[in-house]
C-alpha positions in Angstrom: 154.0 40.8 123.1 152.4 41.6 126.5 150.2 44.6 126.9 152.0 47.6 128.2 150.4 49.9 130.8 151.9 53.3 131.5 151.1 54.7 134.9 152.0 57.9 136.7 150.8 61.3 137.8 149.0 63.8 135.5 151.6 65.5 133.3 154.1 62.6 133.3 153.6 62.0 129.6 151.6 58.7 129.6 149.5 59.6 126.6 152.2 61.1 124.4 154.7 58.4 125.3 152.1 55.7 124.9 151.1 56.9 121.4 154.8 56.9 120.3 155.6 53.5 121.8 152.4 52.0 120.2 153.4 53.5 116.9 156.9 52.2 117.1 155.6 48.7 118.0 152.8 48.7 115.4 150.1 48.1 118.0 147.0 49.8 119.2 147.0 52.6 121.7 144.3 53.4 124.2 144.0 56.4 126.6 142.1 55.0 129.6 140.4 58.3 130.5 139.1 58.5 127.0 137.9 54.9 127.0 136.1 55.3 130.3 134.5 58.5 129.1 133.4 56.8 125.9 131.7 54.1 127.9 130.3 56.1 130.8 130.1 59.7 129.7 131.7 62.8 131.0 133.9 61.9 134.0 133.2 65.0 136.1 129.4 64.4 135.7 129.8 60.7 136.5 131.5 61.6 139.8 128.9 64.1 140.6 126.1 61.6 139.9 127.7 58.4 141.2 130.7 59.2 143.3 134.4 58.7 143.0 134.3 55.1 144.3 132.1 53.9 141.5 134.3 55.8 138.9 137.3 54.0 140.3 135.5 50.6 140.0 134.4 51.4 136.4 137.9 52.6 135.5 139.4 49.3 136.5 136.7 47.4 134.6 137.6 49.4 131.4 141.3 48.9 132.1 140.8 45.2 132.3 139.0 45.2 128.9 141.7 47.4 127.3 144.6 45.2 128.5 142.8 42.1 127.3 142.9 43.5 123.7 146.6 44.3 124.1 148.7 47.1 122.8 149.7 50.1 124.9 147.4 51.8 127.5 148.0 55.2 129.1 146.4 54.4 132.5 144.4 57.1 134.2 146.3 58.8 137.0 143.3 57.7 139.2 144.8 54.2 139.2 147.3 54.7 142.0 147.7 51.4 143.7 145.7 48.9 145.7 144.9 45.2 145.4 142.2 45.7 142.8 144.5 47.6 140.5 147.3 45.1 141.0 144.9 42.3 140.1 143.9 44.0 136.9 147.5 44.8 135.9 148.9 41.3 136.5 150.2 39.9 133.2 150.9 43.3 131.7 154.2 45.1 131.6 153.6 48.1 133.8 156.0 51.1 133.6 155.7 53.9 136.1 156.7 57.3 134.5 158.1 58.9 137.6 158.1 62.7 137.5 158.4 65.4 140.0 156.7 68.7 140.7 159.0 70.7 138.4 158.2 68.5 135.4 154.5 67.7 136.0 153.0 71.0 137.3 153.3 72.9 134.1 152.4 70.0 131.8 149.3 69.3 133.8 148.0 72.9 133.2 148.3 73.8 136.9 150.7 76.6 136.2 148.0 78.7 134.6 146.5 81.6 136.7 144.4 80.1 139.5 141.5 81.6 141.4 142.3 82.7 145.0 140.7 79.5 146.3 143.5 77.5 144.7 146.2 79.3 146.8 148.9 76.8 147.5 148.3 74.7 144.3 152.0 73.8 144.0 152.1 72.6 147.5 148.9 70.5 147.0 150.3 69.1 143.8 153.5 68.0 145.5 151.4 66.4 148.2 149.5 64.5 145.5 152.7 63.3 143.9 154.3 62.3 147.2 151.1 60.4 148.2 150.7 58.5 145.0 154.4 57.6 144.4 154.4 54.5 146.7 151.3 53.1 145.0 152.7 53.6 141.5 155.9 51.9 142.5 154.1 48.9 143.9 152.2 48.4 140.7 155.2 48.9 138.4 157.4 46.2 136.9 159.8 49.0 135.8 160.3 52.7 136.6 161.4 55.4 134.2 162.5 58.8 135.6 161.0 61.2 133.2 163.2 64.2 134.3 164.4 66.3 131.5 163.7 63.7 128.8 161.6 64.6 125.8 158.8 62.3 124.6 161.1 60.2 122.3 163.7 59.9 125.1 161.0 58.7 127.5 159.8 56.2 124.9 163.3 54.9 124.5 163.8 54.6 128.2 160.5 52.6 128.5 161.7 50.1 125.9 165.1 49.9 127.5 163.6 49.3 131.0 161.6 46.5 129.6 164.1 44.8 127.4 167.4 45.8 129.0 
């Protein structure tokens, strides 16, 4: 069975769905953000010390390693497209968990009270979703619209999208 990479924005359900799909398949599960942090330390500190470009490079290195082992990988929402990401994902089943503002904003924790400097957080979140969507779609071999589905429903839709 080919490795499965779940991609999408924060709050789309990549981790929860990935765990369930891996359990159902009897394969290993990896959360890419956790794997990168285990290898390189706190991600916020890494960016402060080394910059976002190096984090992106290291994230793709870890993703390549995780996919080579197989199983299901919840891919960091930082992996949003580009030739380097595409090259790493070739050979894996890649499912984009497409989700909109109404479904990701709350799940991502962004609906909590924000400081005044975060005025317009919903508008910025929508901009992020709109900007990343084309890249996710280019990387994906299948797209699942998360919508109102619960975790089990999304997992079912992932399997259905891959196996018709």
